[in-house]
C-alpha positions as a Markdown table, in Angstrom:
| # | Residue | x | y | z |
|---|---|---|---|---|
| 1 | Glu | 75.7 | 102.3 | 129.1 |
| 2 | Ile | 74.9 | 98.7 | 129.9 |
| 3 | Ser | 74.7 | 97.7 | 133.5 |
| 4 | Val | 76.6 | 94.6 | 134.7 |
| 5 | Asp | 73.2 | 93.4 | 136.0 |
| 6 | Asp | 72.0 | 93.0 | 132.4 |
| 7 | Tyr | 74.3 | 90.1 | 131.6 |
| 8 | Asp | 75.7 | 87.0 | 133.2 |
| 9 | Ser | 79.1 | 87.0 | 131.5 |
| 10 | His | 81.1 | 88.8 | 128.8 |
| 11 | Leu | 83.6 | 87.9 | 126.1 |
| 12 | Pro | 86.2 | 90.4 | 124.7 |
| 13 | Ile | 85.6 | 90.7 | 120.9 |
| 14 | Gly | 89.3 | 89.9 | 120.3 |
| 15 | Ser | 88.8 | 86.5 | 121.8 |
| 16 | Leu | 86.2 | 85.4 | 119.2 |
| 17 | Pro | 88.8 | 83.8 | 116.9 |
| 18 | Phe | 89.7 | 81.5 | 119.7 |
| 19 | His | 86.2 | 80.0 | 119.5 |
| 20 | Phe | 85.4 | 80.3 | 115.8 |
| 21 | Arg | 88.8 | 79.8 | 114.2 |
| 22 | Lys | 90.2 | 76.7 | 115.8 |
| 23 | Glu | 92.1 | 75.5 | 112.7 |
| 24 | Leu | 93.2 | 77.0 | 109.4 |
| 25 | Asn | 90.3 | 75.4 | 107.5 |
| 26 | Asp | 87.9 | 77.4 | 109.6 |
| 27 | Phe | 89.1 | 80.6 | 107.8 |
| 28 | Lys | 87.9 | 79.3 | 104.5 |
| 29 | Lys | 84.3 | 80.0 | 105.5 |
| 30 | Ser | 84.9 | 83.7 | 104.9 |
| 31 | Ser | 88.3 | 84.1 | 103.2 |
| 32 | Gln | 86.6 | 84.8 | 99.8 |
| 33 | Gly | 85.3 | 88.1 | 101.3 |
| 34 | Trp | 82.3 | 89.0 | 103.2 |
| 35 | Leu | 81.7 | 92.7 | 102.2 |
| 36 | Glu | 80.2 | 94.1 | 99.1 |
| 37 | Ala | 80.5 | 97.8 | 98.1 |
| 38 | Asp | 77.7 | 99.8 | 96.7 |
| 39 | Pro | 77.6 | 98.6 | 93.0 |
| 40 | Val | 76.2 | 101.9 | 91.7 |
| 41 | Lys | 79.0 | 103.9 | 93.4 |
| 42 | Thr | 81.6 | 101.4 | 92.3 |
| 43 | Lys | 80.4 | 101.6 | 88.6 |
| 44 | His | 80.3 | 105.4 | 88.7 |
| 45 | Ile | 83.8 | 105.7 | 90.2 |
| 46 | Arg | 85.3 | 103.2 | 87.7 |
| 47 | Glu | 83.8 | 105.0 | 84.7 |
| 48 | Lys | 85.0 | 108.3 | 86.0 |
| 49 | Ile | 88.5 | 107.0 | 86.4 |
| 50 | Leu | 88.8 | 105.2 | 83.1 |
| 51 | Gln | 87.0 | 107.7 | 80.9 |
| 52 | Asn | 86.5 | 105.1 | 78.1 |
| 53 | Asn | 90.1 | 103.9 | 78.6 |
| 54 | Ser | 90.9 | 100.2 | 79.0 |
| 55 | Lys | 93.9 | 100.4 | 81.4 |
| 56 | Lys | 93.9 | 98.5 | 84.6 |
| 57 | Ile | 93.2 | 100.6 | 87.7 |
| 58 | Ile | 95.7 | 100.1 | 90.6 |
| 59 | Gly | 94.8 | 101.5 | 94.0 |
| 60 | Leu | 97.7 | 102.7 | 96.2 |
| 61 | Ser | 98.2 | 102.9 | 99.9 |
| 62 | Trp | 101.7 | 103.3 | 101.3 |
| 63 | Asn | 101.6 | 104.9 | 104.7 |
| 64 | Thr | 100.2 | 104.3 | 108.2 |
| 65 | Lys | 99.9 | 106.8 | 111.1 |
| 66 | Ser | 99.5 | 104.0 | 113.6 |
| 67 | Ser | 101.1 | 104.8 | 117.0 |
| 68 | Leu | 102.0 | 101.1 | 117.6 |
| 69 | Pro | 105.7 | 100.5 | 118.2 |
| 70 | Leu | 107.7 | 100.1 | 114.9 |
| 71 | Ala | 104.6 | 100.7 | 112.8 |
| 72 | Phe | 106.7 | 103.2 | 110.8 |
| 73 | Gln | 108.6 | 100.2 | 109.4 |
| 74 | Arg | 105.5 | 99.3 | 107.3 |
| 75 | Asn | 105.7 | 102.5 | 105.3 |
| 76 | Val | 107.2 | 102.9 | 101.9 |
| 77 | Lys | 107.8 | 106.1 | 100.0 |
| 78 | Leu | 105.4 | 106.6 | 97.1 |
| 79 | Glu | 108.4 | 107.4 | 94.8 |
| 80 | Asp | 110.1 | 104.2 | 95.7 |
| 81 | Leu | 106.9 | 102.2 | 95.1 |
| 82 | Leu | 106.0 | 103.7 | 91.7 |
| 83 | Leu | 109.3 | 104.3 | 89.9 |
| 84 | Pro | 109.8 | 100.6 | 89.1 |
| 85 | Leu | 106.2 | 100.5 | 87.8 |
| 86 | Lys | 106.5 | 103.6 | 85.7 |
| 87 | Asn | 106.5 | 101.9 | 82.3 |
| 88 | Leu | 103.5 | 99.6 | 83.0 |
| 89 | Asp | 100.3 | 100.6 | 81.2 |
| 90 | Leu | 98.3 | 101.3 | 84.4 |
| 91 | Lys | 96.1 | 103.9 | 86.0 |
| 92 | Phe | 97.1 | 104.7 | 89.6 |
| 93 | Ile | 94.5 | 105.9 | 92.0 |
| 94 | Asn | 95.1 | 107.2 | 95.6 |
| 95 | Leu | 93.6 | 105.2 | 98.5 |
| 96 | Gln | 95.9 | 106.8 | 101.1 |
| 97 | Tyr | 94.2 | 108.9 | 103.8 |
| 98 | Gly | 95.7 | 112.1 | 105.0 |
| 99 | Asp | 97.3 | 115.0 | 103.1 |
| 100 | Val | 99.5 | 113.4 | 100.5 |
| 101 | Ser | 98.9 | 115.9 | 97.7 |
| 102 | Lys | 102.4 | 117.2 | 97.8 |
| 103 | Glu | 103.9 | 113.8 | 97.5 |
| 104 | Ile | 101.6 | 113.0 | 94.6 |
| 105 | Ser | 102.4 | 116.4 | 92.9 |
| 106 | Asp | 106.2 | 116.0 | 93.4 |
| 107 | Leu | 106.0 | 112.5 | 91.8 |
| 108 | Lys | 104.3 | 113.9 | 88.7 |
| 109 | Val | 106.7 | 116.9 | 88.4 |
| 110 | Asn | 109.9 | 114.9 | 89.0 |
| 111 | His | 109.1 | 111.7 | 87.3 |
| 112 | Gly | 106.0 | 112.2 | 85.1 |
| 113 | Ile | 104.0 | 109.6 | 87.1 |
| 114 | Glu | 100.4 | 110.5 | 87.7 |
| 115 | Val | 98.4 | 109.3 | 90.7 |
| 116 | Leu | 94.7 | 110.3 | 90.4 |
| 117 | Glu | 92.9 | 111.6 | 93.4 |
| 118 | Thr | 89.2 | 111.7 | 94.4 |
| 119 | Pro | 88.8 | 115.1 | 96.1 |
| 120 | Asp | 85.1 | 114.6 | 96.6 |
| 121 | Leu | 85.7 | 111.4 | 98.7 |
| 122 | Asp | 86.9 | 111.5 | 102.4 |
| 123 | Leu | 89.3 | 108.5 | 102.5 |
| 124 | Phe | 89.5 | 108.6 | 106.3 |
| 125 | Asn | 85.9 | 109.0 | 107.3 |
| 126 | Asp | 83.8 | 107.7 | 104.4 |
| 127 | Ile | 84.4 | 103.9 | 104.6 |
| 128 | Asp | 81.5 | 103.2 | 102.3 |
| 129 | Gly | 82.9 | 105.4 | 99.6 |
| 130 | Leu | 86.4 | 104.0 | 100.2 |
| 131 | Ala | 85.0 | 100.5 | 99.8 |
| 132 | Ala | 83.4 | 101.5 | 96.4 |
| 133 | Leu | 86.7 | 103.0 | 95.3 |
| 134 | Ile | 88.7 | 99.9 | 96.2 |
| 135 | Ser | 86.1 | 97.7 | 94.4 |
| 136 | Ala | 86.5 | 99.9 | 91.3 |
| 137 | Cys | 90.2 | 98.9 | 91.2 |
| 138 | Asp | 91.5 | 95.9 | 89.3 |
| 139 | Ser | 94.1 | 95.5 | 92.0 |
| 140 | Val | 95.4 | 97.3 | 95.1 |
| 141 | Ile | 99.0 | 97.7 | 96.3 |
| 142 | Ser | 99.0 | 98.4 | 100.0 |
| 143 | Ile | 101.1 | 98.2 | 103.1 |
| 144 | Asp | 99.6 | 96.6 | 106.2 |
| 145 | Asn | 96.9 | 99.1 | 107.1 |
| 146 | Leu | 93.1 | 99.5 | 106.9 |
| 147 | Asn | 93.1 | 99.3 | 103.0 |
| 148 | Ser | 94.7 | 95.9 | 102.9 |
| 149 | His | 92.0 | 94.5 | 105.3 |
| 150 | Leu | 89.2 | 96.3 | 103.5 |
| 151 | Ala | 90.4 | 95.0 | 100.1 |
| 152 | Gly | 90.6 | 91.5 | 101.4 |
| 153 | Ala | 87.1 | 91.7 | 102.9 |
| 154 | Leu | 85.8 | 93.0 | 99.5 |
| 155 | Asn | 87.7 | 90.2 | 97.7 |
| 156 | Thr | 89.6 | 92.7 | 95.6 |
| 157 | Arg | 93.0 | 91.5 | 94.4 |
| 158 | Asn | 95.6 | 93.0 | 96.7 |
| 159 | Gln | 99.4 | 93.0 | 96.6 |
| 160 | Leu | 100.4 | 93.4 | 100.2 |
| 161 | Leu | 103.8 | 94.7 | 101.1 |
| 162 | Leu | 105.1 | 93.6 | 104.5 |
| 163 | Pro | 108.3 | 94.6 | 106.4 |
| 164 | Tyr | 110.9 | 92.1 | 107.4 |
| 165 | Val | 109.2 | 91.7 | 110.8 |
| 166 | Ala | 105.5 | 91.7 | 110.3 |
| 167 | Asp | 102.3 | 91.2 | 112.3 |
| 168 | Glu | 102.0 | 87.6 | 113.2 |
| 169 | Arg | 98.4 | 87.5 | 111.8 |
| 170 | Trp | 99.9 | 87.5 | 108.3 |
| 171 | Gly | 101.6 | 84.2 | 109.0 |
| 172 | Tyr | 105.2 | 83.3 | 108.7 |
| 173 | Lys | 107.1 | 83.3 | 105.4 |
| 174 | Thr | 104.0 | 82.3 | 103.4 |
| 175 | Asn | 102.9 | 84.5 | 100.5 |
| 176 | Lys | 99.2 | 83.8 | 101.0 |
| 177 | Ser | 96.8 | 85.0 | 103.7 |
| 178 | Tyr | 94.5 | 82.6 | 105.5 |
| 179 | Trp | 92.2 | 85.6 | 106.3 |
| 180 | Tyr | 91.8 | 86.7 | 102.7 |
| 181 | Asp | 92.1 | 84.7 | 99.4 |
| 182 | Ser | 92.5 | 87.8 | 97.3 |
| 183 | Ile | 95.8 | 88.9 | 99.0 |
| 184 | Thr | 99.2 | 88.0 | 97.8 |
| 185 | Ile | 102.0 | 88.9 | 100.3 |
| 186 | Tyr | 105.4 | 90.3 | 99.3 |
| 187 | Arg | 107.9 | 90.4 | 102.2 |
| 188 | Gln | 111.1 | 92.2 | 102.7 |
| 189 | Ser | 114.0 | 89.8 | 102.7 |
| 190 | Val | 116.3 | 92.6 | 104.1 |
| 191 | Pro | 115.1 | 94.8 | 106.9 |
| 192 | Gly | 114.2 | 98.3 | 105.6 |
| 193 | Asn | 114.7 | 97.4 | 101.9 |
| 194 | Trp | 111.7 | 97.3 | 99.7 |
| 195 | Asp | 113.5 | 96.7 | 96.4 |
| 196 | Asp | 112.8 | 92.9 | 96.1 |
| 197 | Pro | 109.1 | 92.9 | 97.1 |
| 198 | Ile | 108.4 | 95.8 | 94.8 |
| 199 | Leu | 110.2 | 94.0 | 91.9 |
| 200 | Glu | 108.0 | 91.0 | 92.6 |
| 201 | Val | 104.9 | 93.2 | 92.5 |
| 202 | Glu | 106.1 | 94.6 | 89.2 |
| 203 | Asn | 106.5 | 91.1 | 87.7 |
| 204 | Asn | 103.1 | 90.1 | 89.0 |
| 205 | Leu | 101.4 | 93.1 | 87.4 |
| 206 | Lys | 103.0 | 92.3 | 84.0 |
| 207 | Ile | 101.1 | 89.0 | 83.9 |
């Protein structure tokens, strides 16, 4: 514990942008990413996922457990997210923390869509391992949660799904993030309906 006698003044960390991000151009100093995952871990994970295959690896995160009001509106069902992407030649990998094994298993049984898991990696507590897993992906599809921010900080391509009413830090109407160059934003045009943004993600992944 630090005594109040040890400093003359203090500044809440949340107030730092007020001093260092005075205009949009100030974000460009770090918007290309400022983190780098362990390259050895990243290479090992990518090789393990691909197994000499040349498919693109797509990381997935579709849920938040945040207790913030209306945070549940960010969530999308895994089935709703992947059914439109079923026929694309992609490898899907789970980035979602928590016990989602049944949801993943049901998706494979009911629709033949496989989402790979990394049982030896703690996606909630091992941030270093999660960063390597994200960096091993060609692209990430995520809602507004830790994974979208981590992918942005790692400069990993990220398709970000936002609800109709989103956190103001993602800007207003724009499909780009001033925090992270690697993020493309897909917003709901109708509250609670993910059809249009997921269709846009599908078209983007076809390119």
